[in-house]
matplotlib code that plots the C-alpha trace (Angstrom):
import matplotlib.pyplot as plt

x = [-11.6, -9.2, -6.6, -4.8, -3.6, 0.1, 1.2, 4.9, 6.2, 9.9, 11.1, 8.6, 11.1, 9.1, 10.9, 9.8, 11.1, 13.6, 15.8, 17.3, 20.9, 20.9, 19.9, 22.6, 20.1, 20.4, 19.0, 16.7, 15.3, 11.6, 10.4, 7.9, 9.2, 7.9, 4.2, 2.5, 0.5, 1.1, -2.4, -3.5, -5.6, -9.4, -10.7, -12.6, -9.4, -7.6, -10.5, -10.4, -6.6, -6.7, -9.3, -7.2, -4.1, -5.9, -6.8, -3.1, -2.6, -1.2, -1.0, -1.3, -4.5, -6.6, -9.7, -12.9, -13.1, -16.9, -17.0, -13.9, -15.1, -18.5, -16.8, -14.5, -17.4, -19.3, -16.3, -15.4, -19.0, -19.9, -16.6, -15.4, -18.5, -16.6, -18.0, -15.4, -15.7, -14.4, -12.1, -10.2, -8.7, -5.1, -3.7, -0.1, 2.0, 2.3, 1.9, 5.6, 5.8, 2.9, 4.6, 7.8, 5.7, 4.0, 7.3, 8.5, 5.3, 4.6, 8.0, 11.5, 15.0, 15.8, 12.1, 11.1, 8.8, 7.3, 6.9, 5.9, 8.4, 8.5, 7.0, 7.1, 10.7, 10.1, 8.7, 12.2, 13.7, 11.4, 12.2, 16.0, 16.5, 14.8, 17.0, 14.3, 14.8, 13.3, 11.7, 10.5, 7.7, 7.9, 4.9, 4.6, 4.3, 2.5, 0.9, 1.2, -0.5, 0.9, -0.3, 0.5, 2.1, 0.4, 2.5, 5.7, 3.9, 3.1, 6.4, 8.3, 6.1, 6.8, 10.5, 11.3, 8.7, 7.4, 5.6, 4.3, 3.2, 3.4, 0.7, 0.5, -3.2, -3.7, -0.2, 2.6, 4.2, 2.5, -0.9, -2.9, -6.2, -6.3, -9.6, -11.7, -10.8, -7.1, -7.2, -9.2, -6.7, -3.8, -5.6, -6.4, -2.7, -1.6, -4.2, -3.2, 0.5, -0.2, 1.1, -0.2, -1.1, -0.3, -2.1, -1.0, -4.1, -3.0, -4.0, -7.5, -9.3, -7.6, -9.2, -10.1, -13.3, -13.8, -12.1, -13.1, -10.9, -11.6, -10.5, -8.8, -10.5, -13.9, -13.5, -14.9, -14.2, -11.3, -9.5, -10.4, -8.9, -5.6, -5.0, -3.9, -5.3, -3.3, -5.0, -4.4, -5.9, -2.4, -2.4, -6.1, -6.1, -2.4, -1.7, 1.3, 3.3, 0.6, 1.3, -1.9, -2.7, -5.6, -4.7, -7.5, -6.8, -9.9, -8.1, -7.9, -4.6, -2.9, -4.2, -2.7, 0.7, 0.7, -0.2, 2.6, 5.1, 4.0, 4.4, 7.9, 8.7, 7.6, 4.9, 1.6, -0.3, -0.6, 0.1, -2.7, -3.2, -3.1, -6.0, -8.0, -7.2, -7.9, -11.3, -12.4, -11.1, -13.3, -16.3, -16.3, -13.6, -15.5, -16.7, -13.2, -11.8, -14.3, -13.3, -9.7, -10.1, -11.6, -8.7, -6.1, -7.8, -7.5, -3.8, -3.4, -5.2, -3.1, 0.1, -0.9, -2.0, 1.2, 3.5, 1.7, 2.0, 5.4, 7.3, 5.9, 9.2, 8.4, 5.8, 3.0, 1.7, -1.8, -2.7, -5.9, -5.4, -3.0, -1.7, 1.6, 2.4, 4.9, 6.9, 8.9, 12.1, 13.7, 13.0, 15.4, 18.3, 19.8, 21.8, 20.7, 23.4, 22.5, 18.8, 19.5, 21.6, 18.8, 16.2, 18.1, 20.7, 19.2, 15.4, 15.8, 13.3, 13.4, 11.5, 11.8, 14.1, 12.4, 15.5, 14.6, 11.5, 13.5, 15.5, 12.2, 11.8, 15.2, 14.6, 11.4, 10.6, 7.8, 6.1, 3.8, 1.1, -0.6, 0.2, -1.3, -1.6, 0.6, 3.5, 2.9, 2.6, 5.9, 7.7, 6.6, 7.5, 11.0, 11.3, 10.3, 13.1, 15.9, 14.7]
y = [-16.4, -17.8, -15.2, -17.2, -19.6, -19.3, -19.3, -20.0, -17.3, -18.5, -19.5, -17.4, -14.6, -12.2, -9.1, -9.4, -12.9, -13.8, -10.7, -10.8, -11.8, -9.4, -6.6, -7.6, -9.1, -12.5, -15.3, -16.4, -12.9, -12.6, -9.7, -7.0, -4.3, -4.0, -3.0, -6.1, -8.7, -12.3, -13.3, -14.8, -12.3, -12.6, -15.9, -14.1, -12.7, -16.0, -17.7, -15.1, -15.3, -19.1, -18.9, -16.5, -18.6, -21.6, -19.7, -19.6, -16.4, -13.3, -10.8, -7.0, -6.1, -3.1, -3.2, -2.1, 1.5, 1.7, -1.6, -0.7, 2.9, 1.6, -0.7, 2.0, 4.5, 2.2, 1.5, 5.1, 6.2, 3.5, 3.4, 7.0, 9.1, 10.4, 10.5, 10.1, 10.8, 8.4, 10.8, 11.5, 8.0, 7.2, 3.8, 3.3, 0.3, 1.8, 4.9, 5.6, 5.6, 8.0, 10.3, 10.4, 11.2, 14.0, 15.4, 15.5, 16.7, 19.6, 20.9, 21.5, 20.7, 23.0, 23.6, 23.0, 20.2, 20.0, 16.8, 16.3, 14.0, 11.5, 10.2, 7.3, 7.4, 7.1, 10.7, 11.9, 9.6, 10.8, 14.4, 14.1, 11.6, 14.0, 16.9, 18.8, 20.5, 18.6, 20.9, 19.4, 20.8, 18.2, 16.9, 17.7, 14.8, 15.6, 13.2, 10.3, 12.2, 13.9, 17.3, 19.8, 23.1, 25.2, 28.3, 26.4, 24.7, 28.0, 29.6, 26.7, 27.2, 31.0, 30.9, 28.2, 29.1, 25.6, 24.3, 20.9, 19.1, 15.3, 14.6, 11.2, 10.6, 8.5, 9.1, 6.5, 5.9, 8.2, 6.6, 9.9, 10.0, 13.7, 15.4, 17.3, 20.5, 19.8, 19.0, 22.2, 24.4, 22.7, 23.0, 26.7, 27.5, 25.6, 27.4, 30.8, 30.1, 28.2, 24.9, 21.7, 18.8, 15.2, 13.0, 9.4, 7.8, 4.2, 3.3, 4.8, 1.5, 0.9, 3.4, 2.3, 2.9, 6.5, 7.9, 8.7, 9.1, 12.1, 12.0, 15.3, 16.0, 15.5, 18.7, 20.8, 21.9, 24.3, 21.5, 18.9, 21.1, 21.5, 17.9, 14.5, 11.6, 8.4, 5.2, 1.5, -1.9, -3.2, -2.5, -3.1, -6.6, -7.6, -7.6, -5.1, -7.5, -7.3, -3.6, -1.6, 1.9, 4.2, 7.9, 10.4, 13.9, 16.0, 19.0, 18.6, 20.5, 18.6, 15.3, 16.1, 16.9, 13.7, 11.6, 13.3, 12.4, 8.8, 8.7, 10.1, 7.2, 4.7, 3.0, 1.8, -1.4, -2.6, -6.1, -8.4, -10.2, -7.0, -5.6, -8.8, -8.7, -5.1, -5.4, -8.4, -6.8, -3.7, -5.7, -8.7, -8.1, -6.0, -8.9, -10.3, -6.8, -6.2, -9.4, -8.6, -5.2, -6.7, -9.0, -6.3, -4.0, -6.7, -7.1, -3.4, -3.7, -6.8, -4.9, -1.9, -4.0, -6.1, -3.1, -1.3, -4.4, -5.8, -2.9, 0.4, 2.1, 1.7, 4.3, 3.1, 5.6, 4.3, 4.4, 6.0, 4.3, 1.8, -1.5, 0.0, 0.7, 3.5, 2.8, 5.3, 3.7, 7.0, 6.5, 3.5, 5.9, 3.6, 4.7, 3.7, 1.0, -0.3, -0.4, -2.3, -4.8, -5.4, -5.9, -7.8, -9.8, -10.3, -10.4, -11.6, -9.1, -6.9, -3.7, -0.5, 2.0, 5.3, 7.1, 6.1, 8.2, 11.3, 12.8, 13.3, 9.6, 8.9, 6.8, 5.2, 1.9, 0.9, -2.4, -4.1, -6.0, -7.5, -11.1, -14.1, -13.1, -16.0, -14.5, -11.1, -12.6, -14.5, -11.4, -9.2, -11.9, -12.1, -8.3, -8.4, -10.9, -8.6, -5.2]
z = [18.0, 20.6, 20.9, 23.6, 20.9, 20.3, 16.7, 16.2, 13.8, 13.7, 10.3, 8.4, 7.7, 9.8, 11.0, 14.6, 15.3, 12.6, 12.4, 15.9, 14.9, 11.9, 14.3, 16.9, 19.4, 21.1, 19.0, 21.8, 22.7, 23.1, 20.8, 21.7, 19.4, 15.9, 15.7, 14.3, 16.1, 17.0, 15.9, 12.5, 10.6, 10.3, 9.0, 6.2, 4.9, 5.0, 3.1, 0.4, 0.1, -0.2, -2.9, -4.9, -4.4, -5.7, -8.8, -9.4, -11.5, -9.9, -12.8, -12.5, -10.6, -9.7, -7.4, -9.0, -8.0, -7.4, -5.4, -3.3, -2.7, -1.5, 1.0, 2.3, 2.5, 4.8, 7.0, 7.6, 7.9, 10.4, 12.4, 12.2, 11.2, 8.2, 4.7, 2.0, -1.7, -4.4, -6.1, -2.8, -2.7, -3.7, -2.8, -1.9, -0.7, 2.8, 4.8, 5.2, 1.4, 1.4, 3.9, 1.8, -1.3, 0.6, 1.8, -1.8, -3.3, -1.0, 0.1, -1.4, 0.0, 2.8, 3.8, 7.4, 8.5, 12.0, 14.1, 17.7, 19.4, 20.9, 17.7, 15.2, 14.0, 10.2, 10.5, 11.1, 8.4, 5.6, 6.5, 6.8, 4.0, 1.7, 2.8, 4.6, 8.0, 11.0, 13.5, 16.8, 18.9, 21.7, 23.5, 27.2, 29.6, 32.8, 35.3, 32.8, 30.0, 26.9, 25.8, 23.1, 24.2, 21.6, 22.3, 21.6, 18.6, 17.0, 17.8, 16.1, 13.0, 13.0, 13.8, 11.2, 8.5, 8.7, 5.5, 6.6, 9.7, 10.1, 12.6, 14.3, 15.3, 17.4, 18.7, 18.5, 21.0, 23.5, 23.1, 22.9, 21.1, 20.3, 21.2, 18.7, 20.5, 20.4, 16.7, 15.9, 17.8, 16.0, 12.7, 13.1, 13.9, 10.8, 8.6, 9.9, 9.0, 5.7, 7.1, 5.3, 7.6, 6.7, 9.3, 9.8, 11.2, 10.9, 14.5, 14.2, 14.7, 18.1, 20.4, 23.9, 26.0, 26.9, 23.9, 20.3, 17.3, 15.2, 11.5, 11.1, 7.7, 9.4, 11.4, 8.5, 5.0, 5.7, 7.6, 4.9, 2.2, 4.1, 4.9, 3.6, 5.6, 5.7, 6.6, 6.2, 7.1, 7.9, 11.6, 12.1, 10.5, 10.9, 7.2, 7.0, 4.8, 2.1, 1.6, 1.1, 2.3, 1.5, 1.3, 1.1, -0.4, -0.7, -2.2, -6.0, -6.4, -3.5, -5.0, -8.4, -6.9, -4.8, -7.9, -9.9, -7.2, -7.1, -10.9, -10.6, -8.2, -10.9, -8.8, -10.3, -9.5, -5.9, -4.5, -5.8, -2.5, -0.6, -2.6, -1.9, 1.8, 2.1, 0.5, 2.6, 5.7, 5.4, 4.2, 6.5, 9.2, 11.8, 14.0, 14.3, 15.0, 17.8, 19.5, 19.1, 20.7, 23.8, 24.1, 23.6, 26.1, 28.7, 27.8, 28.5, 31.8, 32.7, 32.0, 34.1, 37.1, 36.9, 36.8, 39.6, 41.8, 41.0, 39.2, 40.5, 39.7, 36.0, 35.2, 33.0, 30.4, 29.8, 26.1, 25.0, 21.7, 19.9, 21.2, 22.1, 25.7, 26.6, 29.7, 31.6, 33.0, 34.1, 37.8, 37.7, 37.0, 34.3, 31.4, 27.9, 27.9, 31.3, 30.5, 27.3, 29.2, 31.7, 29.0, 26.4, 28.3, 31.7, 31.0, 27.4, 26.1, 23.0, 23.2, 21.2, 22.9, 23.4, 22.1, 18.5, 18.8, 19.3, 22.3, 24.2, 24.3, 26.0, 29.1, 27.8, 26.2, 23.8, 24.5, 22.0, 23.9, 20.8, 21.7, 23.5, 27.2, 28.4, 26.3, 27.8, 31.3, 30.9, 29.7, 32.5, 35.0, 33.5, 33.8, 37.4, 38.3, 37.1, 38.4]

ax = plt.figure().add_subplot(projection="3d")
ax.plot(x, y, z, "-o")
ax.set_aspect("equal")
plt.show()
């Protein structure tokens, strides 16, 4: 694959490029915000989709459960050393939908739910929109590396009688790939206080050399029975618009409650093309993904080297996982409005403001590096001319 090829996404109704004016950004802004990629998906997926489109009928569809399970089993066993069981699987149109269903299935209005900010902003939305109490145990940034303060983590649970933890693993936007030891300590605290863990592991396939993603449920049976594991091919294969997620719930009672909440929402069959894309992705997409990861890793390296050489005042938080780079602009001393003016109006760049990830993200920006390198290079050069 030639990931240097530029594919023009304008005029395709894509959120990243075609929503600038609706979101009060300049029409000509160069976007690096939303977390999808500027690369066509794997050729095997495109071939399968074309074949189904040529068939011409798009009625209600369900993947054969035995066939799809076997494909998923191989993927998670080979890539993540985790052995799933067929009855654990529930498919949803997206992970955020699944998070909302979990909030509604396992807590009641007024209950407290814990998150670790700065964190993916829909975590806050599914909590507050469902009239639950948001409790934040903020991550600690030290020497360019985020860690968990477990004393604060446990105190927040105890003080607020927390019922549920939304865990982001790997972490977006901080880029952490939690170690097995960190996850065990976190899991033990939650078990001791009867806190259920819903783990969003959507970025699990983007982990960089020197780090290993540990599926939370793979830690052992007691952790498996106290967790909901949310996965999807959408980030991995750039098929978010086809809306398919695979949610694994080993605990039978938790699974029953989750299914009941989905039924109450009135949702049943998934997107026909999403099912096809997801199956082919996990069956035939690994070689494409491995090539892609090499390219993205070099984009991360390029960004770090460029900033260190030309913009050393912007602190680069090197990601252990994800294709999202977390940049600390605080040394520049700019207000939120001043930083937005520099980025949007002077450099013509659209990043995600760190403030949307919670108050602990104020002064940061999230940069999506999943694009052809010449686009990334041009953007960084623009930034260097205005700072």
